C-alpha positions as CSV (number, residue, x, y, z in Angstrom):
1,M,114.8,120.2,68.1
2,T,115.1,120.9,71.6
3,T,112.6,122.7,73.4
4,F,113.7,125.0,75.7
5,H,111.8,126.7,78.5
6,S,112.5,129.2,81.4
7,L,112.5,128.3,84.4
8,K,112.5,130.4,87.4
9,V,115.2,129.4,90.1
10,A,113.7,128.4,93.3
11,R,117.1,128.4,95.5
12,V,121.2,128.3,95.1
13,E,122.3,126.4,98.2
14,P,126.3,126.0,98.5
15,E,127.6,122.3,98.8
16,T,131.6,123.4,99.0
17,R,134.0,125.9,98.2
18,D,133.4,125.1,94.8
19,A,130.1,123.5,93.8
20,V,125.9,124.3,94.2
21,T,122.9,123.1,94.3
22,I,120.6,125.0,91.6
23,T,116.8,124.1,92.6
24,F,114.7,125.6,89.6
25,A,110.8,125.7,89.9
26,I,108.7,124.1,87.9
27,P,105.2,125.3,87.0
28,Q,102.6,122.9,86.9
29,A,101.7,122.7,83.4
30,L,105.8,120.9,82.7
31,Q,105.8,118.9,85.8
32,A,105.0,115.5,83.3
33,E,108.1,117.1,81.0
34,Y,110.6,117.4,84.4
35,C,109.9,114.2,85.5
36,F,113.2,112.5,85.9
37,R,114.5,108.9,86.4
38,P,117.8,108.5,88.7
39,G,120.1,108.4,85.8
40,Q,118.8,111.7,83.8
41,H,120.3,115.0,82.8
42,L,119.2,118.6,82.3
43,T,120.2,120.7,79.4
44,L,120.6,124.6,81.2
45,K,121.9,127.6,78.6
46,A,123.0,131.1,79.3
47,R,124.5,133.7,76.9
48,L,127.5,134.9,78.5
49,G,129.9,137.6,76.3
50,G,127.2,137.0,73.6
51,E,127.4,133.9,73.2
52,E,125.0,131.2,74.0
53,L,126.5,128.3,76.2
54,R,124.8,125.2,76.7
55,R,125.6,122.4,79.6
56,C,124.1,119.2,80.6
57,Y,123.7,118.2,84.4
58,S,123.4,115.4,85.9
59,I,119.4,116.2,88.1
60,C,120.4,115.3,91.5
61,R,116.9,115.7,93.3
62,S,113.5,116.1,93.1
63,R,111.9,116.8,96.3
64,T,108.2,117.8,95.1
65,P,106.9,117.7,91.4
66,G,107.4,121.1,91.3
67,E,111.2,120.7,91.3
68,I,114.4,119.7,90.1
69,S,117.8,120.3,91.4
70,V,121.8,119.8,89.7
71,A,124.8,120.1,91.3
72,V,127.2,122.0,89.9
73,K,131.1,122.6,90.4
74,A,133.5,124.7,89.3
75,I,135.9,124.3,86.5
76,D,138.8,126.2,86.4
77,G,138.7,127.8,83.0
78,G,134.8,127.2,82.7
79,R,132.7,129.9,82.1
80,F,129.3,128.4,82.3
81,S,130.2,126.4,86.2
82,R,131.9,129.8,87.1
83,Y,128.6,131.5,86.5
84,A,126.1,129.1,87.9
85,Q,128.7,129.3,91.0
86,H,128.3,133.3,91.5
87,D,126.0,134.6,89.4
88,I,122.9,132.5,89.3
89,Q,121.1,133.8,92.7
90,Q,117.3,133.0,93.8
91,G,114.9,134.3,91.3
92,Y,117.0,134.1,88.3
93,G,115.3,132.9,84.6
94,A,117.5,129.8,83.3
95,G,116.9,128.3,80.0
96,G,116.1,124.1,80.4
97,D,115.3,121.3,78.6
98,G,112.9,118.2,79.9
99,A,114.8,115.3,81.7
100,A,116.7,113.5,79.0
101,G,118.5,110.6,79.5
102,A,118.9,107.2,77.9
103,F,121.2,105.9,80.9
104,R,118.7,105.2,83.7
105,L,118.5,103.3,86.4
106,S,115.7,100.6,85.9
107,T,114.3,99.6,90.2
108,A,111.4,97.7,89.0
109,G,111.9,94.2,90.6
110,R,114.0,94.9,93.2
111,T,113.9,94.5,96.6
112,A,115.8,95.9,99.5
113,G,118.1,94.3,101.2
């Protein structure tokens, strides 16, 4: 069973006309659970119109251990993506699970160049 935590929205940054990056503040007690590797995702949940919706978004960055970001593009008819783009604001609480997904990029033993 997935455990969701209430995560505070640290900031919402518009990227394009129909996409935003949402950055969540991760409490120190949860940072190990939200430590991610490239290729993992975060499942967000919200109650919209009396229905609980869950959506997975690829983690696009984590500037510090205390935050994690996902990018959300609005989809025609997409209830959650429209909510994320227009209604989520700094300070909101959002339900999120830990970084998940086995489709990860391994950089062990690789060198640049």
